[in-house]
ZADO-1210 file (C-alpha; in nm, 4 decimals, padded with zeros to 6 digits):
<atoms>
<atom x="09.3267" y="08.9239" z="09.2725" code="MET" pos="1"/>
<atom x="09.2341" y="09.1712" z="09.0028" code="ASP" pos="2"/>
<atom x="09.5285" y="09.3905" z="08.9031" code="ASN" pos="3"/>
<atom x="09.3015" y="09.6950" z="08.8803" code="SER" pos="4"/>
<atom x="09.2520" y="09.6787" z="09.2587" code="TRP" pos="5"/>
<atom x="09.6199" y="09.7345" z="09.3299" code="GLN" pos="6"/>
<atom x="09.7157" y="10.0650" z="09.4898" code="VAL" pos="7"/>
<atom x="10.0607" y="10.2209" z="09.4927" code="LYS" pos="8"/>
<atom x="10.0445" y="10.3384" z="09.8549" code="LYS" pos="9"/>
<atom x="09.8382" y="10.1071" z="10.0791" code="PRO" pos="10"/>
<atom x="09.6529" y="10.2875" z="10.3580" code="VAL" pos="11"/>
<atom x="09.6084" y="10.1879" z="10.7193" code="ASP" pos="12"/>
<atom x="09.3027" y="10.0144" z="10.8620" code="PHE" pos="13"/>
<atom x="09.1244" y="10.3287" z="10.9819" code="TYR" pos="14"/>
<atom x="09.1591" y="10.5122" z="10.6526" code="THR" pos="15"/>
<atom x="09.0426" y="10.2036" z="10.4664" code="PHE" pos="16"/>
<atom x="08.7375" y="10.1778" z="10.6919" code="ARG" pos="17"/>
<atom x="08.6466" y="10.5419" z="10.6331" code="GLU" pos="18"/>
<atom x="08.6866" y="10.5050" z="10.2580" code="LYS" pos="19"/>
<atom x="08.4806" y="10.1878" z="10.2573" code="LEU" pos="20"/>
<atom x="08.2048" y="10.3482" z="10.4647" code="ALA" pos="21"/>
<atom x="08.1956" y="10.6455" z="10.2269" code="LYS" pos="22"/>
<atom x="08.1791" y="10.4089" z="09.9319" code="GLN" pos="23"/>
<atom x="07.8904" y="10.2164" z="10.0864" code="MET" pos="24"/>
<atom x="07.7025" y="10.5406" z="10.1521" code="ILE" pos="25"/>
<atom x="07.7418" y="10.6439" z="09.7892" code="GLN" pos="26"/>
<atom x="07.6578" y="10.2968" z="09.6590" code="CYS" pos="27"/>
<atom x="07.3195" y="10.2642" z="09.4907" code="ASN" pos="28"/>
<atom x="07.1830" y="09.9178" z="09.4022" code="PRO" pos="29"/>
<atom x="06.9944" y="10.0663" z="09.1081" code="THR" pos="30"/>
<atom x="07.3254" y="10.1084" z="08.9245" code="ASP" pos="31"/>
<atom x="07.3707" y="09.7302" z="08.9318" code="ARG" pos="32"/>
<atom x="07.7493" y="09.7499" z="08.9677" code="LYS" pos="33"/>
<atom x="07.7851" y="09.4505" z="09.1997" code="TYR" pos="34"/>
<atom x="07.6344" y="09.0995" z="09.1902" code="PRO" pos="35"/>
<atom x="07.3067" y="09.0859" z="09.3814" code="GLY" pos="36"/>
<atom x="07.2066" y="09.4496" z="09.3300" code="ASP" pos="37"/>
<atom x="06.9219" y="09.3406" z="09.1054" code="GLU" pos="38"/>
<atom x="06.7595" y="09.1565" z="09.3984" code="LYS" pos="39"/>
<atom x="06.7201" y="09.4649" z="09.6174" code="PHE" pos="40"/>
<atom x="06.3710" y="09.6056" z="09.6585" code="ARG" pos="41"/>
<atom x="06.4746" y="09.9435" z="09.5211" code="VAL" pos="42"/>
<atom x="06.5974" y="09.7695" z="09.2053" code="SER" pos="43"/>
<atom x="06.2894" y="09.5541" z="09.1541" code="THR" pos="44"/>
<atom x="06.0670" y="09.8615" z="09.1792" code="GLN" pos="45"/>
<atom x="06.2438" y="10.0260" z="08.8873" code="GLN" pos="46"/>
<atom x="06.0692" y="10.0405" z="08.5517" code="PRO" pos="47"/>
<atom x="06.1869" y="09.7814" z="08.3034" code="LYS" pos="48"/>
<atom x="06.3307" y="10.0437" z="08.0709" code="LYS" pos="49"/>
<atom x="06.5618" y="10.1779" z="08.3395" code="ARG" pos="50"/>
<atom x="06.6615" y="09.8261" z="08.4415" code="ARG" pos="51"/>
<atom x="06.7551" y="09.7427" z="08.0831" code="PHE" pos="52"/>
<atom x="06.9437" y="10.0715" z="08.0439" code="ALA" pos="53"/>
<atom x="07.1532" y="10.0065" z="08.3557" code="ASN" pos="54"/>
<atom x="07.2298" y="09.6494" z="08.2519" code="VAL" pos="55"/>
<atom x="07.3363" y="09.7463" z="07.8999" code="THR" pos="56"/>
<atom x="07.5542" y="10.0281" z="08.0346" code="ARG" pos="57"/>
<atom x="07.7256" y="09.7859" z="08.2694" code="GLN" pos="58"/>
<atom x="07.7798" y="09.5342" z="07.9907" code="LEU" pos="59"/>
<atom x="07.9259" y="09.7993" z="07.7626" code="ASN" pos="60"/>
<atom x="08.1708" y="09.9099" z="08.0306" code="SER" pos="61"/>
<atom x="08.2835" y="09.5510" z="08.0906" code="SER" pos="62"/>
<atom x="08.3232" y="09.4926" z="07.7161" code="ASP" pos="63"/>
<atom x="08.5323" y="09.8073" z="07.6904" code="ALA" pos="64"/>
<atom x="08.7608" y="09.6920" z="07.9702" code="SER" pos="65"/>
<atom x="08.8015" y="09.3521" z="07.8066" code="VAL" pos="66"/>
<atom x="08.8777" y="09.5176" z="07.4740" code="ALA" pos="67"/>
<atom x="09.1367" y="09.7409" z="07.6405" code="ALA" pos="68"/>
<atom x="09.3029" y="09.4398" z="07.7987" code="GLU" pos="69"/>
<atom x="09.3017" y="09.2507" z="07.4706" code="SER" pos="70"/>
<atom x="09.4455" y="09.5489" z="07.2831" code="SER" pos="71"/>
<atom x="09.7170" y="09.5816" z="07.5454" code="GLY" pos="72"/>
<atom x="09.8080" y="09.2177" z="07.5127" code="ASN" pos="73"/>
<atom x="09.7999" y="09.2245" z="07.1339" code="SER" pos="74"/>
<atom x="10.1334" y="09.4075" z="07.1241" code="THR" pos="75"/>
<atom x="10.3122" y="09.1170" z="07.2918" code="THR" pos="76"/>
<atom x="10.1109" y="08.8314" z="07.1443" code="SER" pos="77"/>
<atom x="10.3208" y="08.8283" z="06.8268" code="ASN" pos="78"/>
<atom x="10.6542" y="08.8363" z="07.0101" code="LEU" pos="79"/>
<atom x="10.8467" y="08.5152" z="07.0624" code="THR" pos="80"/>
<atom x="11.1761" y="08.4191" z="07.2184" code="ARG" pos="81"/>
<atom x="11.3446" y="08.4281" z="06.8790" code="ASP" pos="82"/>
<atom x="11.2763" y="08.8007" z="06.8468" code="HIS" pos="83"/>
<atom x="11.4853" y="08.8664" z="07.1577" code="PHE" pos="84"/>
<atom x="11.7633" y="08.6191" z="07.0824" code="THR" pos="85"/>
<atom x="11.8131" y="08.7555" z="06.7307" code="LYS" pos="86"/>
<atom x="11.8508" y="09.1150" z="06.8577" code="ASN" pos="87"/>
<atom x="12.1191" y="09.0621" z="07.1181" code="THR" pos="88"/>
<atom x="12.3335" y="09.3362" z="06.9627" code="LYS" pos="89"/>
<atom x="12.0582" y="09.5884" z="07.0224" code="ARG" pos="90"/>
<atom x="11.8952" y="09.4741" z="07.3461" code="LEU" pos="91"/>
<atom x="12.1027" y="09.5225" z="07.6644" code="CYS" pos="92"/>
<atom x="11.8570" y="09.4073" z="07.9293" code="GLY" pos="93"/>
<atom x="11.5843" y="09.5833" z="08.1237" code="ASP" pos="94"/>
<atom x="11.6745" y="09.9541" z="08.1568" code="LEU" pos="95"/>
<atom x="11.3434" y="10.0657" z="08.3069" code="THR" pos="96"/>
<atom x="11.4948" y="10.1506" z="08.6442" code="PHE" pos="97"/>
<atom x="11.7493" y="10.3787" z="08.4742" code="LEU" pos="98"/>
<atom x="11.4809" y="10.6051" z="08.3264" code="TYR" pos="99"/>
<atom x="11.4143" y="10.8021" z="08.6424" code="ARG" pos="100"/>
<atom x="11.7860" y="10.8643" z="08.6915" code="HIS" pos="101"/>
<atom x="11.8232" y="10.9971" z="08.3370" code="VAL" pos="102"/>
<atom x="11.5245" y="11.2260" z="08.3836" code="GLN" pos="103"/>
<atom x="11.6498" y="11.3559" z="08.7180" code="SER" pos="104"/>
<atom x="11.9898" y="11.4839" z="08.5930" code="VAL" pos="105"/>
<atom x="12.0273" y="11.8576" z="08.6464" code="LYS" pos="106"/>
<atom x="12.3180" y="12.1005" z="08.6012" code="PRO" pos="107"/>
<atom x="12.5116" y="12.2265" z="08.9017" code="THR" pos="108"/>
<atom x="12.6285" y="12.5772" z="08.9694" code="ASP" pos="109"/>
<atom x="12.9177" y="12.7364" z="08.7865" code="SER" pos="110"/>
<atom x="13.1766" y="12.6025" z="09.0322" code="SER" pos="111"/>
<atom x="13.0756" y="12.2402" z="08.9689" code="GLY" pos="112"/>
<atom x="13.1202" y="11.9409" z="09.1973" code="ARG" pos="113"/>
<atom x="13.3521" y="11.6415" z="09.2242" code="ILE" pos="114"/>
<atom x="13.2420" y="11.3307" z="09.0359" code="CYS" pos="115"/>
<atom x="13.1870" y="11.0319" z="09.2630" code="VAL" pos="116"/>
<atom x="13.3181" y="10.7915" z="08.9962" code="VAL" pos="117"/>
<atom x="13.6351" y="10.9445" z="08.8542" code="CYS" pos="118"/>
<atom x="13.7059" y="11.2135" z="09.1142" code="GLY" pos="119"/>
<atom x="13.7224" y="11.4953" z="08.8589" code="LYS" pos="120"/>
<atom x="13.5117" y="11.8079" z="08.8440" code="ARG" pos="121"/>
<atom x="13.1778" y="11.7792" z="08.6696" code="CYS" pos="122"/>
<atom x="12.8729" y="11.9980" z="08.6200" code="TYR" pos="123"/>
<atom x="12.5861" y="11.7486" z="08.6328" code="GLN" pos="124"/>
<atom x="12.4163" y="11.5889" z="08.9319" code="VAL" pos="125"/>
<atom x="12.1704" y="11.2981" z="08.9541" code="CYS" pos="126"/>
<atom x="11.9008" y="11.4257" z="09.1868" code="THR" pos="127"/>
<atom x="11.7548" y="11.0757" z="09.2262" code="ALA" pos="128"/>
<atom x="12.0826" y="10.9630" z="09.3877" code="CYS" pos="129"/>
<atom x="12.1941" y="11.3024" z="09.5146" code="GLY" pos="130"/>
<atom x="12.5426" y="11.2564" z="09.3666" code="GLU" pos="131"/>
<atom x="12.7408" y="11.4433" z="09.1035" code="ALA" pos="132"/>
<atom x="12.8738" y="11.2538" z="08.8023" code="MET" pos="133"/>
<atom x="12.9543" y="11.3021" z="08.4344" code="HIS" pos="134"/>
<atom x="12.6448" y="11.2448" z="08.2261" code="ARG" pos="135"/>
<atom x="12.8301" y="11.2694" z="07.8968" code="PHE" pos="136"/>
<atom x="13.1604" y="11.1135" z="07.8011" code="SER" pos="137"/>
<atom x="13.4723" y="11.3107" z="07.8811" code="THR" pos="138"/>
<atom x="13.7484" y="11.3510" z="07.6245" code="LYS" pos="139"/>
<atom x="14.0904" y="11.2796" z="07.7667" code="GLU" pos="140"/>
<atom x="14.4297" y="11.2880" z="07.6050" code="ARG" pos="141"/>
<atom x="14.5313" y="10.9781" z="07.4097" code="ASN" pos="142"/>
<atom x="14.2097" y="10.8020" z="07.5101" code="GLN" pos="143"/>
<atom x="13.9339" y="10.9478" z="07.2955" code="GLY" pos="144"/>
<atom x="13.5805" y="10.9161" z="07.4240" code="GLU" pos="145"/>
<atom x="13.5087" y="10.6877" z="07.7183" code="VAL" pos="146"/>
<atom x="13.1918" y="10.5568" z="07.8805" code="VAL" pos="147"/>
<atom x="13.0216" y="10.8275" z="08.0901" code="PRO" pos="148"/>
<atom x="13.0537" y="10.8026" z="08.4657" code="CYS" pos="149"/>
<atom x="12.6746" y="10.8202" z="08.4854" code="PHE" pos="150"/>
<atom x="12.6434" y="10.4705" z="08.3370" code="HIS" pos="151"/>
<atom x="12.9282" y="10.3328" z="08.5468" code="HIS" pos="152"/>
<atom x="12.7734" y="10.4576" z="08.8701" code="TYR" pos="153"/>
<atom x="12.4347" y="10.2951" z="08.8007" code="HIS" pos="154"/>
<atom x="12.5851" y="09.9712" z="08.6682" code="ASN" pos="155"/>
<atom x="12.5513" y="09.6832" z="08.9145" code="THR" pos="156"/>
<atom x="12.8639" y="09.5133" z="08.7808" code="SER" pos="157"/>
<atom x="13.0682" y="09.8297" z="08.8417" code="PHE" pos="158"/>
<atom x="12.9731" y="09.8671" z="09.2074" code="TYR" pos="159"/>
<atom x="13.2883" y="09.8764" z="09.4182" code="GLY" pos="160"/>
<atom x="13.5177" y="10.0147" z="09.1461" code="LEU" pos="161"/>
<atom x="13.4305" y="10.3857" z="09.1629" code="SER" pos="162"/>
<atom x="13.6262" y="10.6361" z="09.3676" code="ARG" pos="163"/>
<atom x="13.3404" y="10.6708" z="09.6150" code="ARG" pos="164"/>
<atom x="13.3292" y="10.2920" z="09.6640" code="ASP" pos="165"/>
<atom x="13.7029" y="10.2555" z="09.7317" code="ALA" pos="166"/>
<atom x="13.6558" y="10.1931" z="10.1079" code="PRO" pos="167"/>
<atom x="13.4044" y="09.9192" z="10.0276" code="VAL" pos="168"/>
<atom x="13.6693" y="09.7330" z="09.8261" code="SER" pos="169"/>
<atom x="13.9286" y="09.7754" z="10.1013" code="GLY" pos="170"/>
<atom x="14.1379" y="10.0346" z="09.9152" code="ALA" pos="171"/>
<atom x="14.2333" y="10.3897" z="10.0099" code="LYS" pos="172"/>
<atom x="14.0711" y="10.6812" z="09.8322" code="THR" pos="173"/>
<atom x="14.4052" y="10.8570" z="09.7777" code="LYS" pos="174"/>
<atom x="14.5513" y="10.5501" z="09.6083" code="GLU" pos="175"/>
<atom x="14.2474" y="10.4882" z="09.3862" code="TRP" pos="176"/>
<atom x="14.2829" y="10.4878" z="09.0068" code="CYS" pos="177"/>
<atom x="14.0279" y="10.4180" z="08.7360" code="PHE" pos="178"/>
<atom x="14.0070" y="10.0410" z="08.6653" code="PRO" pos="179"/>
<atom x="14.1221" y="09.8910" z="08.3399" code="SER" pos="180"/>
<atom x="13.8904" y="09.6884" z="08.1110" code="PRO" pos="181"/>
<atom x="14.0444" y="09.3638" z="08.2397" code="ASN" pos="182"/>
<atom x="13.9833" y="09.4641" z="08.5999" code="GLU" pos="183"/>
<atom x="13.6222" y="09.5552" z="08.5200" code="MET" pos="184"/>
<atom x="13.5733" y="09.2163" z="08.3489" code="ALA" pos="185"/>
<atom x="13.7097" y="09.0266" z="08.6497" code="ARG" pos="186"/>
<atom x="13.5022" y="09.2378" z="08.8869" code="HIS" pos="187"/>
<atom x="13.1918" y="09.1671" z="08.6783" code="ARG" pos="188"/>
<atom x="13.2445" y="08.7931" z="08.7171" code="ARG" pos="189"/>
<atom x="13.2895" y="08.8352" z="09.0922" code="ASP" pos="190"/>
<atom x="12.9667" y="09.0335" z="09.1195" code="VAL" pos="191"/>
<atom x="12.7773" y="08.7744" z="08.9189" code="GLN" pos="192"/>
<atom x="12.9066" y="08.5037" z="09.1498" code="ARG" pos="193"/>
<atom x="12.7972" y="08.7039" z="09.4554" code="ILE" pos="194"/>
<atom x="12.4485" y="08.7684" z="09.3181" code="LEU" pos="195"/>
<atom x="12.3999" y="08.4124" z="09.1966" code="GLN" pos="196"/>
<atom x="12.1205" y="08.2419" z="09.3928" code="PRO" pos="197"/>
<atom x="12.2456" y="07.9796" z="09.6319" code="ARG" pos="198"/>
<atom x="12.0813" y="07.6656" z="09.7610" code="ALA" pos="199"/>
<atom x="11.9926" y="07.6534" z="10.1302" code="ILE" pos="200"/>
<atom x="12.2293" y="07.4033" z="10.2974" code="PRO" pos="201"/>
<atom x="12.0855" y="07.1396" z="10.5272" code="THR" pos="202"/>
<atom x="12.2440" y="07.0871" z="10.8664" code="HIS" pos="203"/>
<atom x="12.3986" y="06.7371" z="10.8947" code="PRO" pos="204"/>
<atom x="12.3165" y="06.5264" z="11.1975" code="ALA" pos="205"/>
<atom x="12.5781" y="06.5257" z="11.4721" code="THR" pos="206"/>
<atom x="12.7123" y="06.1929" z="11.6118" code="PRO" pos="207"/>
<atom x="12.5098" y="06.2439" z="11.9268" code="ARG" pos="208"/>
<atom x="12.1929" y="06.2968" z="11.7269" code="GLU" pos="209"/>
<atom x="12.2735" y="05.9883" z="11.5179" code="ALA" pos="210"/>
<atom x="12.3229" y="05.7760" z="11.8314" code="ALA" pos="211"/>
<atom x="12.0007" y="05.9086" z="11.9788" code="THR" pos="212"/>
<atom x="11.8132" y="05.8288" z="11.6602" code="SER" pos="213"/>
<atom x="11.9551" y="05.4732" z="11.6570" code="VAL" pos="214"/>
<atom x="11.8558" y="05.4199" z="12.0198" code="ALA" pos="215"/>
<atom x="11.5083" y="05.5540" z="11.9508" code="THR" pos="216"/>
<atom x="11.4707" y="05.3236" z="11.6512" code="THR" pos="217"/>
<atom x="11.5794" y="05.0233" z="11.8579" code="ALA" pos="218"/>
<atom x="11.3334" y="05.1119" z="12.1329" code="ALA" pos="219"/>
<atom x="11.0477" y="05.1460" z="11.8848" code="VAL" pos="220"/>
<atom x="11.1383" y="04.8147" z="11.7226" code="THR" pos="221"/>
<atom x="11.1478" y="04.6391" z="12.0572" code="ALA" pos="222"/>
<atom x="10.8127" y="04.7829" z="12.1550" code="ALA" pos="223"/>
<atom x="10.6470" y="04.6711" z="11.8329" code="THR" pos="224"/>
<atom x="10.7782" y="04.3133" z="11.8395" code="GLN" pos="225"/>
<atom x="10.5691" y="04.0534" z="12.0307" code="PRO" pos="226"/>
<atom x="10.6966" y="03.9437" z="12.3729" code="THR" pos="227"/>
<atom x="10.8434" y="03.5901" z="12.3752" code="GLN" pos="228"/>
<atom x="10.7760" y="03.3578" z="12.6712" code="GLN" pos="229"/>
<atom x="11.0852" y="03.2442" z="12.8591" code="PRO" pos="230"/>
<atom x="11.1915" y="02.8879" z="12.7880" code="ALA" pos="231"/>
<atom x="11.1366" y="02.6199" z="13.0622" code="ASP" pos="232"/>
<atom x="11.4459" y="02.4879" z="13.2369" code="ASP" pos="233"/>
<atom x="11.3156" y="02.1291" z="13.2319" code="ASN" pos="234"/>
<atom x="11.3076" y="01.9992" z="12.8747" code="PRO" pos="235"/>
<atom x="11.1031" y="01.6863" z="12.9744" code="ASN" pos="236"/>
<atom x="10.8164" y="01.7840" z="13.2037" code="PRO" pos="237"/>
<atom x="10.6562" y="01.5030" z="13.4089" code="ILE" pos="238"/>
<atom x="10.2938" y="01.4192" z="13.3463" code="ASP" pos="239"/>
<atom x="10.1514" y="01.3169" z="13.6872" code="TYR" pos="240"/>
<atom x="09.8197" y="01.2144" z="13.5416" code="ASN" pos="241"/>
<atom x="09.9731" y="00.9306" z="13.3484" code="ARG" pos="242"/>
<atom x="09.9307" y="00.5922" z="13.5170" code="VAL" pos="243"/>
<atom x="10.2515" y="00.4028" z="13.5647" code="ILE" pos="244"/>
</atoms>
C-alpha cells in the first residue's frame, strides 16, 4: 500500500468507523479528490471554469508530492556500495536506535546512583532505560580513558558482561569484575553465534513411519496392477467337439 497511509498507532474498529463516517460527511465530490467524483451530478452541474480549477489544483498537488518523493530519493540515488565499503573506518553500523537514549540522559541528584555496568557511583541516568550509568569516560589510575559505560550498556555484544547482568551469565554479583578486552572479544563471538539465523530442521521419519509408508506403497502398487487369471491345472484341455 501507499506509505503515506501508514499510521503510528492503529486504532480499533469502532474508532476507525467513526473517523471514516466523519470523513465521508465532509467529503465533497466537487473537490475531485477521488476517482469517480467527476461523474456525480453535483460535479457535472458545476461551471466549466470551476471544474478546470479543481482539476488543475489536484494535478498541482500530485505533482508536488511526486517532486517531494523524487527530491527525497535524489540524496540516495548517487550512493553506491563502494561508498560504504570505502568508509569502514568511519561508519560503525546503524546507530539510529541509540539516538533516543542519548537524548534521554539526565543528571541525578547530588548523592548520585550506582552504575549498572561498573558498579561505581555515577551522576547520569538514562531515562529511556531507567538505569544509571556513566555517560562520559571515567579516568582511572594507570588506565587512562576508557569506553563509557553508556555505550557498553546499549551494546548488544556486551550484554551479559555488565555487573547488572552477572546473574544472567551464571556468576555472582559480589565476585563480578570488569571484563578484559579478550573476554569481550570472545563474548562478542558467542553473541554473534547466538543471534545467527538458523535453518529450521526437518523431522526424520521414524522406522514405524517408514514401514507404514512401504506397506502403503505396496498396497497402492498392487491395486494399480491388473489382476492376473489363475493358471489352469490341466495343461492339455480336451476338446469334446473334435470327432475321433
